[in-house]
TORPA-933793 format. One record per atom (N, C-alpha, C, O, CB): residue number from 1; x, y, z. Coordinates in pm, 1 decimal. Glycine has a CB too. Layout:
> NUM/X/Y/Z
...
# end
This chain:
> 1/8945.3/7590.9/9863.9
> 1/8973.7/7560.2/9734.8
> 1/9108.4/7685.2/9705.1
> 1/9217.4/7652.9/9657.8
> 1/8817.7/7571.6/9632.7
> 2/9075.1/7813.0/9740.1
> 2/9170.1/7929.5/9764.0
> 2/9169.6/8014.7/9639.7
> 2/9077.8/8004.3/9558.4
> 2/9320.5/7880.8/9797.3
> 3/9278.6/8106.3/9621.2
> 3/9312.4/8215.9/9500.1
> 3/9400.7/8151.8/9427.1
> 3/9500.6/8091.7/9466.5
> 3/9375.7/8360.7/9539.7
> 4/9340.7/8173.3/9261.2
> 4/9456.7/8146.5/9187.3
> 4/9522.0/8287.5/9123.3
> 4/9430.1/8326.9/9051.6
> 4/9416.5/8039.8/9074.5
> 5/9608.5/8364.1/9113.4
> 5/9665.7/8416.9/9074.1
> 5/9754.5/8394.6/8896.4
> 5/9846.2/8312.4/8895.4
> 5/9710.1/8420.0/9182.7
> 6/9724.2/8462.5/8771.1
> 6/9772.8/8337.5/8696.2
> 6/9885.7/8453.1/8678.1
> 6/9887.2/8558.2/8742.2
> 6/9675.8/8248.1/8548.3
> 7/9952.1/8425.8/8608.4
> 7/10119.7/8480.7/8586.8
> 7/10161.3/8437.9/8436.7
> 7/10093.9/8348.1/8386.3
> 7/10245.7/8393.6/8710.9
> 8/10240.6/8480.3/8379.3
> 8/10293.6/8483.4/8221.2
> 8/10383.4/8331.3/8255.0
> 8/10390.0/8262.7/8153.1
> 8/10414.7/8660.5/8161.7
> 9/10444.6/8274.7/8363.2
> 9/10505.3/8188.4/8366.5
> 9/10487.9/8079.5/8443.6
> 9/10585.6/8005.9/8457.7
> 9/10585.8/8226.0/8373.9
> 10/10331.4/8036.4/8526.1
> 10/10340.6/7999.8/8571.6
> 10/10175.2/8053.7/8704.9
> 10/10148.0/8173.7/8702.2
> 10/10478.1/8000.8/8557.7
> 11/10112.9/7990.1/8773.7
> 11/9966.7/8012.6/8836.3
> 11/10060.9/8041.4/8965.1
> 11/10178.3/8004.6/8962.3
> 11/9826.3/7865.8/8839.1
> 12/10002.1/8114.0/9088.3
> 12/10030.8/8146.4/9189.6
> 12/9913.5/8101.7/9304.9
> 12/9806.7/8162.7/9309.9
> 12/10062.4/8277.5/9170.2
> 13/9941.7/7998.7/9388.8
> 13/9768.1/7977.7/9447.2
> 13/9832.1/8050.0/9575.4
> 13/9947.3/8039.2/9617.6
> 13/9675.0/7775.2/9476.4
> 14/9703.2/8143.3/9636.5
> 14/9632.3/8205.4/9749.5
> 14/9594.8/8067.5/9846.7
> 14/9482.7/8073.5/9897.2
> 14/9486.2/8299.7/9690.5
> 15/9650.8/7982.0/9868.9
> 15/9529.6/7894.7/9945.9
> 15/9436.9/7917.0/10076.1
> 15/9429.5/8030.3/10123.7
> 15/9587.0/7782.6/9982.0
> 16/9353.2/7789.6/10144.7
> 16/9284.6/7868.8/10242.0
> 16/9415.4/7792.4/10357.6
> 16/9454.7/7865.0/10448.9
> 16/9078.3/7834.7/10264.6
> 17/9459.9/7685.0/10348.7
> 17/9548.6/7618.8/10421.4
> 17/9638.0/7727.0/10483.3
> 17/9612.2/7846.0/10465.6
> 17/9620.3/7516.7/10338.8
> 18/9729.4/7691.4/10546.1
> 18/9806.0/7782.3/10646.5
> 18/9946.7/7744.3/10556.8
> 18/10023.5/7827.1/10508.0
> 18/9798.6/7732.1/10843.4
> 19/9958.4/7597.8/10549.2
> 19/10081.0/7540.3/10467.1
> 19/10046.9/7597.4/10309.3
> 19/10152.1/7599.4/10245.3
> 19/10088.9/7347.6/10476.3
> 20/9949.9/7636.6/10241.6
> 20/9970.1/7691.6/10117.8
> 20/10019.3/7824.1/10117.1
> 20/10101.6/7864.8/10035.2
> 20/9859.6/7686.6/10047.9
> 21/9966.4/7896.2/10213.7
> 21/10008.1/8015.1/10247.5
> 21/10120.4/8064.2/10287.9
> 21/10153.2/8181.8/10272.0
> 21/9952.8/8043.7/10310.9
> 22/10206.4/7954.1/10358.2
> 22/10345.2/7971.2/10418.1
> 22/10388.6/7977.4/10222.3
> 22/10420.5/8070.2/10147.9
> 22/10422.2/7804.1/10557.3
> 23/10375.3/7881.0/10208.4
> 23/10476.1/7854.6/10058.3
> 23/10418.6/7950.9/9960.2
> 23/10491.3/7963.2/9861.6
> 23/10465.2/7679.6/9978.5
> 24/10331.5/8008.6/9957.8
> 24/10291.5/8162.8/9895.4
> 24/10366.6/8278.6/9884.8
> 24/10399.0/8348.4/9788.7
> 24/10195.4/8217.5/9960.2
> 25/10396.1/8286.5/10052.8
> 25/10454.3/8421.4/10089.2
> 25/10548.6/8382.0/10108.4
> 25/10603.8/8490.3/10089.1
> 25/10413.0/8505.9/10187.1
> 26/10665.1/8289.4/10142.4
> 26/10785.3/8236.3/10149.5
> 26/10854.9/8267.9/10006.0
> 26/10939.9/8356.1/9994.5
> 26/10772.8/8085.6/10187.5
> 27/10798.6/8165.1/9867.8
> 27/10854.0/8102.0/9840.3
> 27/10801.7/8192.5/9704.1
> 27/10867.6/8276.2/9642.4
> 27/10849.1/7964.8/9888.3
> 28/10671.1/8150.8/9679.9
> 28/10626.1/8200.9/9528.5
> 28/10634.4/8393.5/9573.5
> 28/10743.9/8406.3/9518.7
> 28/10412.9/8120.6/9471.1
> 29/10619.3/8466.1/9600.1
> 29/10650.5/8590.5/9652.1
> 29/10827.0/8606.7/9618.0
> 29/10877.8/8690.1/9543.0
> 29/10602.3/8592.7/9825.2
> 30/10885.3/8519.3/9683.6
> 30/10974.7/8614.1/9697.5
> 30/11032.1/8551.5/9500.6
> 30/11135.2/8593.4/9448.1
> 30/11098.2/8594.7/9876.2
> 31/10976.6/8494.0/9460.8
> 31/11058.0/8446.5/9291.4
> 31/10967.8/8524.5/9227.4
> 31/10982.5/8526.6/9105.2
> 31/11058.3/8258.0/9217.7
> 32/10879.6/8588.8/9271.1
> 32/10770.4/8663.2/9184.3
> 32/10875.1/8834.8/9159.4
> 32/10883.9/8910.7/9062.8
> 32/10575.6/8681.5/9303.1
> 33/10948.0/8837.5/9321.5
> 33/10976.8/8976.6/9318.8
> 33/11103.4/8950.4/9284.8
> 33/11163.8/9056.6/9270.1
> 33/10952.7/9066.0/9442.7
> 34/11177.9/8847.1/9263.6
> 34/11267.3/8868.9/9154.3
> 34/11252.5/8843.1/9028.3
> 34/11347.8/8875.2/8957.3
> 34/11358.5/8820.1/9171.8
> 35/11165.4/8796.6/8979.5
> 35/11112.5/8800.9/8807.2
> 35/11093.0/8941.9/8761.1
> 35/11138.4/8989.0/8656.8
> 35/10952.6/8721.6/8777.2
> 36/10986.0/9033.6/8892.5
> 36/10955.3/9175.0/8826.2
> 36/11060.0/9283.9/8881.7
> 36/11033.7/9404.0/8875.4
> 36/10793.4/9226.8/8864.3
> 37/11178.4/9236.2/8935.5
> 37/11333.8/9326.7/8913.8
> 37/11361.3/9291.7/8793.4
> 37/11452.5/9364.9/8755.2
> 37/11475.2/9291.6/9012.9
> 38/11323.3/9198.5/8690.1
> 38/11410.8/9205.5/8582.2
> 38/11344.5/9319.7/8478.2
> 38/11225.7/9351.7/8476.4
> 38/11428.8/9052.9/8516.2
> 39/11451.0/9373.3/8392.0
> 39/11442.3/9444.8/8333.2
> 39/11368.4/9417.4/8135.9
> 39/11437.6/9377.8/8042.2
> 39/11568.8/9484.9/8374.3
> 40/11265.7/9442.4/8130.5
> 40/11202.5/9418.1/8015.3
> 40/11269.2/9509.6/7878.4
> 40/11311.4/9624.3/7893.1
> 40/11049.8/9449.9/8048.2
> 41/11269.6/9444.5/7759.9
> 41/11293.0/9510.1/7635.9
> 41/11154.1/9604.6/7602.6
> 41/11042.2/9554.2/7593.4
> 41/11325.8/9391.4/7517.4
> 42/11171.2/9695.4/7592.5
> 42/11051.3/9822.1/7549.4
> 42/10977.4/9803.5/7367.3
> 42/11033.7/9856.6/7271.6
> 42/11162.3/10012.7/7555.9
> 43/10870.1/9734.8/7355.0
> 43/10839.4/9748.0/7215.1
> 43/10878.7/9894.9/7154.0
> 43/10940.0/9861.1/7052.8
> 43/10685.6/9719.1/7198.1
> 44/10879.2/9988.1/7155.2
> 44/10888.4/10075.5/7069.4
> 44/11040.1/10122.9/7088.1
> 44/11070.2/10138.4/7206.4
> 44/10778.3/10176.4/7085.3
> 45/11111.9/10141.4/7023.0
> 45/11253.0/10162.0/7016.1
> 45/11296.4/10101.9/7149.2
> 45/11240.6/10023.1/7225.7
> 45/11296.1/10317.5/6994.8
> 46/11458.8/10188.2/7153.4
> 46/11565.9/10069.1/7200.5
> 46/11521.0/10100.1/7372.1
> 46/11422.8/10165.8/7406.6
> 46/11778.6/10104.0/7146.2
> 47/11631.6/10027.3/7474.3
> 47/11618.1/10034.8/7579.0
> 47/11509.0/9952.5/7654.8
> 47/11412.8/9889.1/7611.6
> 47/11615.9/10144.2/7586.3
> 48/11572.3/9982.3/7830.4
> 48/11471.5/9841.7/7853.1
> 48/11358.3/9909.2/7935.8
> 48/11352.3/10032.1/7940.2
> 48/11552.1/9691.7/7953.9
> 49/11240.4/9806.5/8021.7
> 49/11126.2/9867.8/8064.5
> 49/11177.3/9825.5/8239.6
> 49/11200.7/9707.2/8264.5
> 49/10960.7/9796.3/7984.2
> 50/11186.1/9895.5/8313.0
> 50/11198.4/9846.1/8428.2
> 50/11093.0/9877.0/8547.5
> 50/11031.8/9983.7/8551.3
> 50/11317.5/9880.7/8457.3
> 51/11077.5/9779.8/8639.9
> 51/10975.5/9838.4/8768.1
> 51/11003.5/9899.0/8858.0
> 51/11054.0/9832.9/8948.7
> 51/10916.9/9764.5/8837.9
> 52/10986.8/10057.7/8884.0
> 52/11045.8/10128.9/8966.9
> 52/10988.2/10064.6/9099.1
> 52/10874.7/10017.0/9100.0
> 52/11024.6/10277.3/8940.8
> 53/11052.0/10064.4/9186.5
> 53/11018.1/10047.3/9402.0
> 53/10930.1/10108.1/9418.5
> 53/10820.8/10062.6/9452.2
> 53/11124.3/10111.9/9536.2
> 54/10964.5/10266.1/9392.4
> 54/10825.7/10349.0/9388.1
> 54/10647.5/10295.4/9342.7
> 54/10540.3/10300.5/9403.0
> 54/10866.6/10457.4/9280.6
> 55/10683.0/10254.2/9230.5
> 55/10572.1/10243.5/9102.4
> 55/10531.1/10112.0/9173.6
> 55/10413.8/10075.9/9164.8
> 55/10633.8/10232.0/8908.7
> 56/10595.4/10059.2/9223.8
> 56/10562.9/9897.3/9317.5
> 56/10460.5/9964.2/9451.9
> 56/10339.6/9950.8/9470.9
> 56/10763.1/9799.7/9407.3
> 57/10509.0/9999.0/9488.8
> 57/10477.1/10014.9/9634.4
> 57/10349.9/10111.9/9618.2
> 57/10279.0/10118.6/9718.6
> 57/10611.5/10082.4/9732.1
> 58/10304.2/10199.8/9489.8
> 58/10193.7/10287.5/9466.0
> 58/10100.9/10208.2/9497.6
> 58/10053.1/10206.7/9611.1
> 58/10175.9/10347.0/9336.8
> 59/10061.1/10129.3/9400.2
> 59/10022.2/9954.7/9360.4
> 59/10001.3/9916.9/9495.0
> 59/9898.8/9956.7/9550.5
> 59/10157.2/9840.5/9277.8
> 60/10065.2/9861.1/9543.4
> 60/10035.2/9803.8/9770.9
> 60/9967.3/9883.9/9814.2
> 60/9863.2/9853.2/9872.3
> 60/10175.5/9810.5/9913.4
> 61/10024.0/10064.0/9791.3
> 61/9882.3/10095.5/9887.5
> 61/9739.1/10106.9/9844.9
> 61/9636.3/10126.5/9909.7
> 61/9893.4/10222.7/9948.2
> 62/9759.9/10090.5/9729.4
> 62/9635.2/10093.9/9677.6
> 62/9535.9/10014.8/9725.9
> 62/9423.2/10042.2/9767.2
> 62/9641.1/10073.5/9562.8
> 63/9626.8/9857.3/9708.1
> 63/9563.4/9742.0/9783.7
> 63/9505.8/9799.0/9922.1
> 63/9385.4/9810.1/9945.4
> 63/9676.7/9619.9/9811.6
> 64/9593.4/9828.6/9997.5
> 64/9578.0/9813.9/10159.9
> 64/9498.0/9929.2/10180.6
> 64/9406.5/9925.7/10262.9
> 64/9723.4/9817.0/10258.3
> 65/9528.5/10053.8/10099.7
> 65/9382.3/10092.6/10121.5
> 65/9239.5/10067.4/10075.7
> 65/9138.7/10100.6/10138.0
> 65/9383.5/10185.4/10104.9
> 66/9242.8/10020.4/9988.4
> 66/9084.6/9981.6/9918.1
> 66/9054.7/9843.6/10048.0
> 66/8939.0/9835.1/10089.3
> 66/9096.8/9902.1/9687.4
> 67/9162.3/9741.7/10106.1
> 67/9118.1/9659.4/10172.3
> 67/9104.2/9745.6/10354.9
> 67/9057.7/9682.8/10450.0
> 67/9221.4/9524.4/10140.0
> 68/9134.2/9832.9/10362.2
> 68/9124.9/9890.6/10510.8
> 68/8965.0/9990.0/10538.4
> 68/8895.2/10034.0/10629.7
> 68/9283.0/10006.7/10531.8
> 69/8971.9/9984.8/10404.5
> 69/8810.2/10126.3/10391.6
> 69/8704.7/10023.8/10383.0
> 69/8589.7/10061.5/10405.3
> 69/8790.2/10262.2/10205.2
> 70/8734.1/9851.9/10343.2
> 70/8640.3/9788.3/10313.2
> 70/8632.3/9729.4/10449.5
> 70/8529.2/9663.4/10462.3
> 70/8652.1/9708.0/10193.2
> 71/8715.2/9731.9/10566.2
> 71/8694.4/9673.7/10686.3
> 71/8569.9/9767.4/10771.3
> 71/8479.9/9748.6/10853.2
> 71/8844.3/9666.7/10762.1
> 72/8625.6/9868.5/10699.3
> 72/8510.0/9986.0/10787.7
> 72/8414.1/10049.1/10783.8
> 72/8368.2/10124.5/10869.5
> 72/8531.3/10070.7/10816.8
> 73/8365.1/10015.6/10654.7
> 73/8245.5/10079.2/10568.7
> 73/8174.4/9969.3/10556.1
> 73/8220.9/9855.8/10545.5
> 73/8275.7/10147.8/10423.7
> 74/8037.1/10005.6/10557.2
> 74/7911.6/9894.0/10513.8
> 74/7895.1/9861.2/10369.8
> 74/7866.1/9746.3/10336.3
> 74/7763.8/9949.5/10553.8
> 75/7912.6/9960.2/10279.6
> 75/7879.0/9996.9/10126.4
> 75/7979.9/9961.2/10068.2
> 75/8053.9/10058.8/10055.6
> 75/7849.7/10138.5/10085.4
> 76/8034.8/9846.3/10013.3
> 76/8154.0/9826.2/9951.1
> 76/8160.7/9911.5/9802.3
> 76/8260.9/9973.4/9766.4
> 76/8169.7/9667.6/9936.2
> 77/8037.3/9902.6/9725.1
> 77/8060.7/9874.6/9599.5
> 77/8138.3/9985.1/9563.9
> 77/8178.3/9964.9/9449.2
> 77/7945.3/9851.0/9519.6
> 78/8178.1/10089.2/9605.0
> 78/8243.6/10241.8/9544.3
> 78/8374.8/10151.8/9572.8
> 78/8425.7/10145.6/9460.9
> 78/8216.4/10434.4/9645.5
> 79/8450.0/10085.5/9652.5
> 79/8609.8/10027.5/9691.0
> 79/8611.9/9894.2/9604.6
> 79/8731.0/9872.1/9582.8
> 79/8640.4/9985.7/9883.1
> 80/8533.0/9793.4/9544.3
> 80/8496.0/9716.6/9478.9
> 80/8605.8/9818.8/9342.2
> 80/8720.4/9811.6/9297.9
> 80/8315.5/9689.0/9488.6
> 81/8471.4/9914.3/9318.8
> 81/8508.5/9997.5/9215.6
> 81/8648.9/10040.9/9153.3
> 81/8704.9/10039.0/9043.7
> 81/8457.7/10092.2/9249.3
> 82/8674.1/10080.4/9282.4
> 82/8813.9/10172.4/9306.3
> 82/8888.6/10039.9/9268.6
> 82/8928.6/10039.5/9152.2
> 82/8854.7/10255.3/9488.3
> 83/8920.6/9908.7/9353.7
> 83/8955.3/9765.4/9293.7
> 83/8981.3/9750.7/9173.5
> 83/9097.1/9735.4/9134.8
> 83/8865.7/9676.5/9305.9
> 84/8857.6/9753.2/9077.1
> 84/8880.6/9745.2/8933.7
> 84/8905.4/9803.6/8842.8
> 84/8918.2/9761.9/8727.7
> 84/8827.2/9717.5/8892.5
> 85/8916.8/9920.6/8887.2
> 85/8986.8/10030.1/8817.3
> 85/9131.8/10013.3/8783.7
> 85/9196.8/10036.9/8681.8
> 85/8976.5/10146.8/8895.2
> 86/9167.4/9956.2/8922.8
> 86/9353.0/9899.9/8867.5
> 86/9386.0/9855.1/8739.6
> 86/9481.5/9896.8/8674.1
> 86/9413.0/9764.4/8943.0
> 87/9282.9/9744.7/8694.1
> 87/9312.3/9706.5/8551.1
> 87/9362.0/9781.8/8471.3
> 87/9474.3/9769.6/8422.4
> 87/9221.7/9671.8/8489.1
> 88/9275.9/9875.8/8447.7
> 88/9274.3/10031.2/8360.9
> 88/9377.5/10089.0/8404.7
> 88/9454.0/10115.4/8312.0
> 88/9148.7/10140.1/8382.0
> 89/9435.1/10138.0/8557.2
> 89/9557.1/10216.8/8539.4
> 89/9656.8/10108.0/8523.0
> 89/9740.7/10147.2/8441.9
> 89/9591.4/10319.0/8661.2
> 90/9674.1/10031.4/8549.8
> 90/9766.3/9935.4/8514.2
> 90/9811.2/9880.7/8373.4
> 90/9920.6/9842.3/8332.0
> 90/9727.0/9844.1/8574.4
> 91/9707.3/9889.5/8324.5
> 91/9742.0/9899.7/8166.3
> 91/9773.6/10053.5/8109.5
> 91/9835.0/10049.6/8002.9
> 91/9606.1/9840.0/8077.8
> 92/9755.3/10139.5/8140.3
> 92/9798.1/10292.3/8103.7
> 92/9944.2/10266.9/8151.4
> 92/10039.0/10314.1/8088.6
> 92/9706.4/10435.9/8193.5
> 93/9953.9/10222.5/8217.4
> 93/10135.3/10277.5/8274.0
> 93/10190.2/10146.6/8207.3
> 93/10307.3/10141.4/8169.8
> 93/10186.9/10290.9/8498.2
> 94/10147.4/10094.1/8200.3
> 94/10167.3/9933.4/8079.9
> 94/10254.6/10040.3/7945.0
> 94/10368.1/10085.0/7928.0
> 94/9930.0/9830.0/7990.3
> 95/10130.8/10043.3/7876.4
> 95/10131.6/10136.5/7702.5
> 95/10222.4/10255.4/7772.5
> 95/10328.1/10260.4/7709.7
> 95/9924.4/10217.5/7614.5
> 96/10221.2/10355.8/7881.9
> 96/10310.8/10412.4/7857.5
> 96/10492.7/10387.3/7945.3
> 96/10577.9/10466.5/7985.5
> 96/10237.9/10529.8/7869.3
> 97/10483.1/10255.2/7941.9
> 97/10667.0/10170.7/7937.6
> 97/10687.6/10257.1/8101.7
> 97/10771.6/10344.3/8123.9
> 97/10839.0/10252.2/7743.7
> 98/10602.0/10211.6/8184.9
> 98/10638.1/10281.0/8363.8
> 98/10654.4/10113.1/8437.5
> 98/10740.8/10081.3/8519.2
> 98/10444.9/10409.8/8467.6
> 99/10558.3/10033.0/8388.1
> 99/10590.0/9895.2/8414.0
> 99/10572.5/9780.6/8365.6
> 99/10457.6/9769.1/8323.0
> 99/10561.3/9872.6/8490.1
> 100/10662.8/9648.8/8346.9
> 100/10703.2/9546.2/8306.6
> 100/10548.9/9455.8/8281.1
> 100/10470.8/9435.3/8374.0
> 100/10815.6/9494.5/8411.0
> 101/10528.6/9416.4/8162.8
> 101/10447.2/9325.9/8117.4
> 101/10359.8/9235.7/8236.8
> 101/10242.7/9223.9/8272.8
> 101/10535.0/9243.6/8030.4
> 102/10531.5/9165.1/8283.8
> 102/10500.3/9061.1/8376.5
> 102/10387.5/9139.8/8524.3
> 102/10289.6/9087.7/8577.8
> 102/10675.7/8993.4/8431.8
> 103/10453.4/9281.7/8554.4
> 103/10328.7/9303.5/8638.6
> 103/10227.6/9344.0/8609.2
> 103/10137.6/9311.1/8686.5
> 103/10336.1/9364.8/8718.9
> 104/10197.6/9408.8/8521.3
> 104/10085.9/9421.0/8403.8
> 104/9981.3/9305.5/8459.3
> 104/9876.5/9313.1/8523.4
> 104/10154.0/9382.7/8224.4
> 105/10054.2/9200.1/8407.8
> 105/9983.6/9072.2/8400.0
> 105/9923.8/9035.4/8507.3
> 105/9809.1/8991.0/8513.7
> 105/10057.5/8972.7/8367.0
> 106/10048.4/9063.2/8653.9
> 106/10011.0/9031.8/8763.4
> 106/9881.8/9111.6/8842.3
> 106/9806.8/9053.1/8920.4
> 106/10125.0/9035.9/8824.1
> 107/9869.5/9266.8/8804.4
> 107/9762.6/9337.6/8889.4
> 107/9622.0/9253.4/8787.8
> 107/9507.9/9230.1/8827.7
> 107/9778.1/9556.3/8882.1
> 108/9674.3/9226.5/8667.4
> 108/9511.8/9222.0/8561.8
> 108/9485.6/9106.2/8658.2
> 108/9397.5/9121.4/8742.9
> 108/9507.6/9174.5/8340.7
> 109/9543.8/9009.6/8653.5
> 109/9520.5/8852.1/8734.2
> 109/9476.0/8876.9/8866.3
> 109/9380.6/8808.8/8903.9
> 109/9664.2/8752.2/8752.8
> 110/9526.7/8963.8/8949.0
> 110/9431.2/8956.4/9060.9
> 110/9331.2/9021.0/9019.9
> 110/9245.0/8938.9/8988.8
> 110/9471.5/9005.3/9187.0
> 111/9272.7/9193.9/8991.7
> 111/9181.6/9196.0/8976.4
> 111/9040.5/9106.6/8899.9
> 111/8920.2/9105.6/8925.9
> 111/9214.9/9273.7/8959.7
> 112/9113.0/9046.3/8810.7
> 112/9006.5/8980.1/8749.5
> 112/8985.9/8830.5/8867.6
> 112/8883.7/8775.3/8826.8
> 112/9056.1/8942.7/8566.1
> 113/9024.7/8773.6/8954.3
> 113/9026.6/8675.2/8988.8
> 113/8985.8/8677.3/9157.2
> 113/8940.3/8577.1/9212.3
> 113/9146.8/8628.2/8940.7
> 114/9012.8/8825.8/9239.7
> 114/9007.7/8808.1/9313.3
> 114/8808.3/8850.3/9362.4
> 114/8752.0/8958.6/9346.6
> 114/9135.7/8859.3/9350.2
> 115/8768.7/8765.1/9400.9
> 115/8597.3/8795.2/9422.0
> 115/8507.1/8849.0/9533.8
> 115/8401.2/8910.5/9521.5
> 115/8535.7/8682.5/9411.5
> 116/8594.8/8799.9/9685.4
> 116/8572.4/8844.0/9791.2
> 116/8685.5/8921.9/9847.0
> 116/8798.0/8950.4/9806.0
> 116/8532.3/8749.9/9860.4
> 117/8597.0/8953.9/9987.1
> 117/8703.7/9053.7/10056.1
> 117/8842.8/8944.6/10106.4
> 117/8963.2/8969.4/10098.5
> 117/8616.0/9144.7/10216.9
> 118/8758.7/8790.7/10170.5
> 118/8926.7/8713.1/10196.2
> 118/9014.2/8719.5/10094.5
> 118/9136.7/8726.8/10103.7
> 118/8929.8/8552.9/10220.0
> 119/8936.4/8716.0/9979.6
> 119/9083.8/8696.5/9845.1
> 119/9125.4/8806.8/9920.9
> 119/9194.0/8793.2/10022.2
> 119/9067.2/8723.5/9628.1
> 120/9079.2/8940.7/9868.0
> 120/9176.4/9070.9/9864.5
> 120/9262.5/9068.6/10001.6
> 120/9375.6/9116.1/10011.8
> 120/9081.0/9225.6/9855.1
> 121/9185.6/9001.5/10111.5
> 121/9336.4/9001.7/10219.3
> 121/9414.1/8913.4/10211.8
> 121/9509.7/8916.9/10289.3
> 121/9324.6/8994.3/10362.4
> 122/9401.2/8791.9/10107.8
> 122/9528.2/8679.1/10078.6
> 122/9602.5/8759.3/9950.1
> 122/9712.5/8726.5/9905.6
> 122/9462.1/8489.4/10023.3
> 123/9533.3/8853.4/9907.3
> 123/9594.4/8899.9/9812.9
> 123/9688.9/9007.5/9863.8
> 123/9808.8/8980.1/9859.2
> 123/9505.1/8938.1/9718.9
> 124/9660.2/9100.7/9901.4
> 124/9703.0/9194.6/10021.6
> 124/9827.3/9188.9/10074.5
> 124/9922.2/9267.3/10074.8
> 124/9627.2/9177.0/10130.7
> 125/9796.2/9011.9/10147.9
> 125/9893.4/8960.2/10193.5
> 125/10040.0/8899.4/10103.6
> 125/10160.4/8892.5/10128.5
> 125/9826.0/8873.6/10258.2
> 126/9989.3/8878.6/10038.5
> 126/10103.4/8803.3/9882.1
> 126/10138.9/8957.3/9868.2
> 126/10231.2/8995.9/9939.9
> 126/10002.6/8700.2/9682.8
> 127/10092.7/9027.9/9805.6
> 127/10120.3/9151.8/9723.5
> 127/10245.5/9239.9/9871.8
> 127/10351.4/9302.5/9865.9
> 127/9919.1/9258.4/9672.9
> 128/10174.6/9205.5/9959.5
> 128/10320.4/9244.6/10127.7
> 128/10435.3/9190.2/10105.5
> 128/10540.8/9245.8/10136.0
> 128/10292.8/9164.8/10307.8
> 129/10427.4/9063.9/10044.3
> 129/10538.7/8989.9/10091.0
> 129/10635.6/9015.6/9958.6
> 129/10756.4/8998.6/9975.6
> 129/10499.4/8821.7/10130.7
> 130/10595.1/9050.0/9846.7
> 130/10642.6/9084.1/9731.6
> 130/10675.7/9169.8/9763.4
> 130/10798.7/9174.6/9762.5
> 130/10588.0/9088.2/9631.8
> 131/10610.0/9289.6/9810.4
> 131/10721.5/9422.9/9829.0
> 131/10843.0/9425.5/9936.6
> 131/10921.0/9520.4/9944.1
> 131/10635.9/9554.0/9874.1
> 132/10849.0/9324.9/10008.5
> 132/10963.2/9291.4/10120.7
> 132/11056.5/9223.4/10074.3
> 132/11162.2/9224.5/10137.4
> 132/10924.1/9217.2/10236.5
> 133/11044.8/9124.9/9921.4
> 133/11119.8/9041.0/9902.3
> 133/11185.3/9199.4/9779.2
> 133/11306.5/9220.1/9786.7
> 133/11049.2/8861.2/9856.8
> 134/11128.1/9265.2/9710.2
> 134/11188.0/9369.0/9608.5
> 134/11275.3/9453.3/9651.0
> 134/11254.7/9517.8/9753.8
> 134/11099.3/9448.9/9551.2
> 135/11389.6/9466.8/9577.0
> 135/11504.2/9556.5/9636.0
> 135/11420.6/9654.2/9659.1
> 135/11316.9/9645.3/9593.3
> 135/11635.9/9598.8/9548.0
> 136/11429.6/9759.9/9741.1
> 136/11473.3/9869.1/9741.4
> 136/11522.3/10018.8/9696.4
> 136/11510.1/10123.1/9760.7
> 136/11500.5/9838.5/9759.1
> 137/11595.2/9994.9/9537.0
> 137/11640.5/10058.3/9444.2
> 137/11679.6/9952.1/9379.6
> 137/11706.8/9833.5/9398.1
> 137/11726.3/10155.9/9469.0
> 138/11673.2/10042.3/9286.7
> 138/11712.6/9952.3/9104.2
> 138/11876.7/10033.7/9104.7
> 138/11907.3/10129.5/9175.8
> 138/11560.0/10031.8/8895.4
> 139/11948.6/9976.8/9023.5
> 139/12047.5/10062.4/8926.1
> 139/12029.6/10108.4/8787.0
> 139/11991.9/10019.7/8710.4
> 139/12156.6/9995.8/8910.6
> 140/12049.4/10238.6/8729.7
> 140/12072.2/10282.5/8662.4
> 140/12080.4/10171.2/8528.9
> 140/12112.3/10211.3/8417.0
> 140/12158.6/10353.1/8713.3
# end
């Protein structure tokens, strides 16, 4: 069946088959990275919110760390808790206007829909592709 990550403007399907993953990693990840690059209006006051590359990589590194630890440890409950807490962390960063609403939705949906280690691996690979397509720096 595959893993579905819900986004505001559509769903991203991370399939169990090679062709589906190819599309997700080469097309969907690039499209999401392009959308994440866009600045959003602040809810309070004037200005724009933008997702900084360092913030994107911070969340990606958290996913990688959790996944790598899961490969090594027998007791995985604490690692799943670390994964679930990412939803609270991204919500906090969104409230502080450090991440965009689209990014908050992306991480929240992943946390809510990843159920197995295999799902986590697919999400990690997809997120890696998004990071790769995301610009290395943003203009001020």
